[in-house]
N, C-alpha and C positions, 0 to 999 in steps of 0.2 A: 207430306214429308214421308219418305220411305224408310229411313234408317230406323233400326231398333224397333220394328213393329212388334207389338204384343209384349214388350218387355215389362216385367213387373216392377213395382216400386218398393224399395225397402222403407222402413220407418224414417230413417235419416233423409233419404232422397225425397220422400213425400212431404215431410214437414218443411224441408228446405224449399221445395217448390211451391208449397201453399203459402207459406208465410214470408220466407226470405231469410237468408243467412243472418244469424244474430250478429256476427262480426260486421255485417254491412250497416246495421243500425248503429253499432258502436262507432264505425268510421264517421258517421254523420256528426257525432258529438265533437269531433275534432275540428269542425269547421268554425270559422269566426262567427261572431254573434249576429248572424243575419236572420231575417224573418223566414218563416216556413216557405219553402218553394222559391226563394229568391235566387236569381241567377248570379251566384257569387263571382263567377268567372266572366260575366258578360262585359263586353266593351261598352264604354259610354255611348258609342255610336248606335247601339242596338235599339234605342228608342228615339234617335235623333231624326230619322227620316220622317217625312210627312205621311199621314195615313194613306193607305192604298184605297183607291176608288175603283169600282168595277169598270172595265173597258166597254166599248160599244158591243152590242150583240152582233154576232155573225149573221149576215142576212141570208134569206133563202132557205132556212131550215124549217121543215114542216112539223112544228109542235102540235100535238093534239089539242083540241078545245079543252080549256080549263086546266091545262098542264101545270103541275107543281113539281119542280125538281131541278136538276142541274141544267144549265144552259151553256151554250158555246159563245165565247167572246173573243175579240181580237186581243191577243196576248203578245207582249214583248218580253225580252229577257229580264230576269230578275237582277242580274249583275252584269257588268261589263268588264270587270277585272277578274283575274283568276281567283276562284273561291272553291275551297274544298272542305268537306266535312267527313268525319269518320262515323259510320252508322253500322250498328250490329243488327243482323237480320237472321232469321231461321234459314237453314238450308232447305231447299224445296226442289223436288225432282221436276216439277212443272216449270219452275223458273230456271233451273239449271244454275250455271255460274252467274251470279248476279252481275259481276263486272263485264261479262260478255253477252248478257241478255240484250235482245234487240230493242226492247223498250227503254232500257237503261241508257243506251246511246241516244235514242230519240229524245228522251227527256233532257239529257245533259245539253244537247244541241240547242234546245229551245229555252232553257232557263239560264244557261251559263254556269250552272253549279255542278261541280264534280263531286261524286260520292265515292269514297273509299269504303267498300263493303267488307265487313268482317262477318263471315258466315259461321253459324253455330249449328252443328248437326244434332239430329235426334227428333223424337216425337215432341209434342208441345210441352209436356211435363218435363222432359229431359232438358229442353232448351231453357225453360224457366230456371231450372236448378243450376245449369251452367252459367246463366246470366247472373243469378244471385251470387255465385262464387266469384265471378268477375268483379261485381260491385264490392264484395267483401274484401277483395284483394286491392281495391282502389284502381283497378284496371278498367276504367269506364271510357266509353266513346263520347262523341258529341250527342249521340241519340241512339235510341233503340227503335226499330220499326218492325211491326208484325209479331212482336213477342207478346204472349198472352198473359200480361200482368193481371192479377185479380184486383178487384176494387180495394181489398185490404192492403195489397202490396203498393198500389198507387198512393193510398193514404199514408202508409207508413213511410215510404221513401220520400214522398212529397213533404210531409210534415217535418221530416228530419233533414230537409234541405239537399237531398240527393237529386230529386227531380224538380224541374222548374215549374212554378205556377205560370201557365201560359196565358192567363187572362189578359194581362196588360198588352201582350203581343197580339193575341187573336182579336181583341177589341179594335186594334189599330190597323192590323195588317192582314186580316183574314175575312174579307167580305163574303166569300163563298161559304165559309163556316158559319158566319152570322146568319146568312140566309137559311142554311140547314137548320140551325137552332130555332129560327123563327117558324119554319115549316114543321119542325118536329121538336116541340118543347121537351119531350121525353129524352131526346138525345142530350140536351143540355143538363137535365137532371142527373142522368146516368154518368155524365162526364165529371160531375162535381162531387168532390170528397166531402165528408162530414164537416171539415173545417172551412169549407167554402172554396178551397183551392181547386183549380182545374189543371191537373198534372199530366194531361194527355191531349193530343190532337186526335179526335176520334174518327172512326168510320161509322156510318149509319146506313144500313141496308134494310129497307122496308120490304123484306122478302116474304111475301104471302105464304108461299109453300113451305118456307123454313119454319113457320110457326107450328106446323104439324110434324116436322122432320124427326123429332126425338123418338117417335113411336110409329111413324108411317111404315107400313109393311107391304110387300109386293108379292103377288101370286102369278104364276105362269098361266095366263088366260088361255093359251093354246092347249095346255094340258087339261084345263077345266072343260074345254069344249070336247076334248078327246074322251074324257070320262063321263060326259053327259050331265054335268052338274052346273048349277048356277053359282054366282058369287055368294060365298057364305055370309050370313048376317048374324048368326048366333054361335055360341061356343059349340053347341051340338052339331050344327051344320059344318063348322070348321073341322071338327073331328071327322065327320063323314068324308069331307073332301080329302083330308090327309090319308084316310084309309084307302080311298079310291086311287090316289096317287101311288101309294105303296103297292097295292094289288096290281094295278095296270103296269107299273114299272116302265114309264115312257122313256127313261134314260137307257134301259136295257141292262141285262146282266146284274140286276140287283143294285145298280149304282144310284138309283133315284133317291134324292134327299127330300122327303116330303116337307119338313119344316126345319130350318137351320138356325141354330144359335151360335154365337161366336163372341170373342173378346174384342173390345174396342182397341184401337191403336194406342200403344204406349201406356196402357193402364191394365188394372186387374178387373175392370168393370165389364159386365157381360150384357148381352142384348135380349136374352130370352124372356125377361120379365116386362120389357117396355111396352109391348103390344097387348099381350094376353091379359095382363093384370088389370087393364082398364075395363075389363068386363066384370070386374068384381069390386074395384074401388079406384079412386083417382090415384094413379101412379105416375109421377113425372120423371121417374128414373133417378139415378144417383145425383145428389145425395138424399133423394126420396123425401124432401121436405114439402109439406102441404100446410095450408091455412084453413082452419075450420072455425068459422064464426069469430075470427080475430085471434084464435089460438093456434100456435105453431105445433104441428105434430109430424110424425114420420109415418109413411105409408106401410113400412115393413113391420110395424108393431101392431097392426090392426087385424081384426078378424077377417076382413076381406082379403088381405094378403095370404092368410092361411088357406082360404078357399081357392085362391089362384094357384097356390103351390100344389094343392090336391089335383087340380085340373092338369097342370103341367106334368105332374108325376104320372098321371094316367096316360098322357100322350107318350111320355118316355117309355113307359112299360109296354106299350104296343109297338114300339119301334118307329113311331111317327116323328120323334124329335131325335136329331143326330146324337150319337153316343158321346161325341166330343164337343157338345154344346157349350161347355164351360172352359174349353181349352183351345178350340179352333181359333186361329188368328185371322185378322182381316185380310192378310195376304193370302192365306189358304182359301178364304172365301172367294177372293177374286180369281184365284186359279180355277176353282170349281165353276164360277160363273162364266169364265172365258174358255171353258173346256172345248177344245177344238173339234171333238167328236159329236158335240151336241149338248144341249142344256142338261144340267144335273139338278138344278134347284127348283123345288116346287114353291116354297114360301121363304122369304127372308126379310129381315127388318133392315131399313137403311133410309137415309135422308132422300136419296134418289137412286136411280138405276145404277149410277156410277159407283155406288157403294159395293157392288158385287161384280160389275162387268164394265168393259169399255163402252162408251156411248158415242157412236159414230153418227153424227147428224147428217152426213152426206149419203148414208146407205139406208134406203127405205126398208131393206130386209134385215137390218141389224137385229141381233137377238133382243136388245132392250125393248123393242117394240112389242114383244110378246108378253110383257109383264104389266099388270095393272095394280093400282093401289087397292088394298083390302079395306073396306070400311071398318070402323070400330065394331067389335063384336058385342052383342047383347048377352049378358050372363044369365044364369038360371034364375036369378031373382029380378030380372028385367033391367038391371043396371047396365049403362053404357055411357062412356065418356071418351072424348078425344083429348089427348095430351096436346095442349095448345099454348105456345109460348107467347104471352102478351108483351114480353120485354125483349123479344128478339130484335136483332138489328144492330145494337151497339157493340162495338169492338174497340179496345184501345189500339191505336195504330202507331202514332209517333210520340215517343216520350223523349223529351229533351233533358239532358243532364246538366249539372252545375259546371261541367267542364266546358260547355259550349260558349264561345265568345260572342257569337252573333245569333241568339235565339230568334231574332226577328227574321233573319233570312231563311232559317229552317221552317219557320211558320209560314212564310210566303211560299216556300218550296212545296210544303204540304198543301197549302190552299190552291196553288197552281194545279194540283192534281184533281181538284174537285170540278174543274172546268169540264164540260161535257165531252169535248173532243179528246182532251187529255185522258180523261177517265176511260173512254172507250178504247183508246190505244193501249192503255195499261191492262184492260180487261181482256180484250180480244186479240191484241197485238197490232202494231202499226200495219196498215194495209189489209187487215183481215176483217174489216167491217166497213159499212158505208151508211150514209144517211138515206132514209127512205125517199121514194118519189111520191108526189102528190097522188093520192088515190090508193096507195098501198095500205093494206089492212094490218092491224096490230093484234096482239093477243087479246086486248080489251075489246076489239071490234071497232075501235076508233081509227083515225089516221095513224099510221105507223111513223115512228121517229127514226129508227135505225134497224139494220139487219147485220147479222154476223154469219160466218161460215167456219167450218172446221170440225175436227174430231176431238172430243173431250176424253182423251187418254193421255196420261202424263208423259209418255215417251214421244209424243207428237207435237210438243209445243216449244218451249224455250224462248218465246218472244213476248210473253206476258209476265206480269208480276203476281198473278194468281190471287188477286185481291188481298195481298199482304200489305198493301199501301193504303193511304187515306182514300175513302170512297164516299160518295153521296148517291146512293141508289134508292131514290124515292119509289113509292108504289106506282106512281104514274109512269116513271121512267121504265121500271121493270116490265110493265104491261104494254109499253109502247114498242116492243120488239116486233119487227116485221114477221108476218107468218107467210112462209113460202110453201104452198101445197106440194111443190115438187121436192122440196128439201126441208121437211118439218124438223124443227129443233125440239128438244125435250121440254122447253119452258111452257108451251101452251098446254100439253096434256098434264104436266105437273101442276100447273095452276088450276086447271079445270077439275082434275080429280081431287085436289085438296079442297077446293070450293064446294064441290058436290058431295064428297064422301066423308070429309073430316069436320069442316066448319059447322055443319048442323049439330054436331055433338061436342063442340068446343067447351072446355072447362071454363068457368067464369074467372075473371081476372082476380077477384077477391079470394079465390082458393089457391092461387099460385104464389109461391114464396118468391119474393123479388131478389134481385142481385144486391146484396148489402155489403157494406164495408165495416170491418171490425178494427178496433184499436189493437196495438201490439200485443198486450198481455192476453186479451180475449182471442186474438187471431192465433196465438201460439197454442192455447188450450183447445180452441176449435180444431186446429189442424191435427193435433194429437188424438183427440176424441174421434174425429171423423175417420181417421185412418183405422183405428181399432173397430169402430162400429161398422164401417164399410167392409172390412175384412170378415167380421162375424156374419154380416148379412149375406155376402156372396158365398162364403163357405157353407153356411147353413142352407142357403137356397140350393146349392149344388147337391148337398146331402139329401134334402127333402125331395128334390125333383128326380134324382137318380135312384131313389129307393134305399139309400143307405140309412135313412131315417124316415120316419112315418109322420107326415104332417097331420094325419087324422088322429094320432095318439096324443091325448091331452097332456100326458106327462112330458113327452118330448117337446111339444109346443111350449109348455110353461117353462121348461128348462131353457129353451132358447130365449124367451122373454126375460128370464132371470139373468142370463149372461149379458143381455143388453143393459139391464139395470146395473149390473156389477161393473161393466165397462164405463158407465157414466152417461147413460141416455138422458137422465134428468138434467144434470148441469149443461149438457150439450143443448138441450131444448131451451133452457133458460137463456143461454147466450143468443140463440137464434131469435127468441121472443123479444129480447131487448133490442136487438139489431132491427128486427121487423118494425117495432114500434117507432124507433128512431127514423127509419126510412119513411114511414107514413107521416112523420112530422107531428 
């Protein structure tokens, strides 16, 4: 989503987006005395149809040996009579106008179901805030798709009867989802709220490289070769590489940016700490929660954080970190990455190359090929860890509201999209992919299942749903993409560099704070405290890194810790501790 990039959040907007508008919760109390998550507007016909059984598998498809994942089946239309639902979706530059998108027409033709899309503009946080306002005003559609509701929001709205508990419908009408839950029990656990309700039809993407995406960092390997240095493995070696980049100035005219920090889309969060800090302590990034022996802590209040700030300050003082590291927007980073006169970026943090530049898989000379992943750095005390998300993959995709008369049909519509052929058409675009031939090799080295073509730049699509819809992308599926030596995609090197450079240092799962759901009162306090704590952390980080404050000064460091305590770090951690223990059961 391209609108409002880098826009900051006020307290009111942040809390509204994190928790949900209070008026929305109040509106739920006006409903009749129905149980939590019950579809109060549902037609009696919604559970009258017989259970859906999977159709016969499509023949001739070259599944790899031992394959676990989505399969292709012979599908018929869901309805034969005109049927329409109103669905709210985020505006997305890649998708374009949802009503005119090529896959939209393709799916409607095959299911018989027409969707009237209502598009909401803005970055993810802005979309959530606007959706909460819609709910508060009672202006709700049949469903929301692709809106990033938090676990706490799903729990709140579900328990108060605004969102439908889909369990009775998915048990009966969603065989593809049931298979996904069987293959990935974690997907079922993350879909279930503390009260046992399942208020969302989820998407699960067992994306191996995504597990390291929160801190994965890229370096211009061509520049490394030019300055005659090897891939850095320690913080000292990293500094020497940046110094060499600055001195050689491969971009020319002093335009070289050795190490670039920037702000994430639609938020006040920055990227400068995500990679470097893991040479000093485990830092998962915002909201910086970690688990140490069963006790929830924050990385930003530990001594290792202070040491990392000292190191970042030293880079900044030498001009190795950009002066606007705390204000550069993602859009500005992309402009620098796509600079027509040549590369400007030495090192940048991002999930993949597309975080900073267009990724043209058709062009073997495209700039993204010059960048390689930097392994986690070893700090001066020998510490090194890779930020590894053990819970990655789950996303809330389709939320059905109490207004929907036929939740069963929307569940079937969502489940239809988990079919292999349908999912590929939604992901790559109808006609932009094909099944592999016998003997074709995949990323995994096994028999390939499919291949795609195209350019991963947002202005070159408009025929996919950009993974905003329900998906089941198993690990086997992802690694079954055909590898074409003549037209290599980014998936193979992304997988291999993650496997070889990040996985060996992956943080243990018992140290990662899981995605938890909070009840209304706790969620409200959590949202308020998180806003204030995050603001203090980012502002003080900027002051320490840019030299406006000295992280080596005991008095200034202790003043910072005191401000955290005054804001409410202890009650904030108490909330997280209780939620963590509840999640662990």
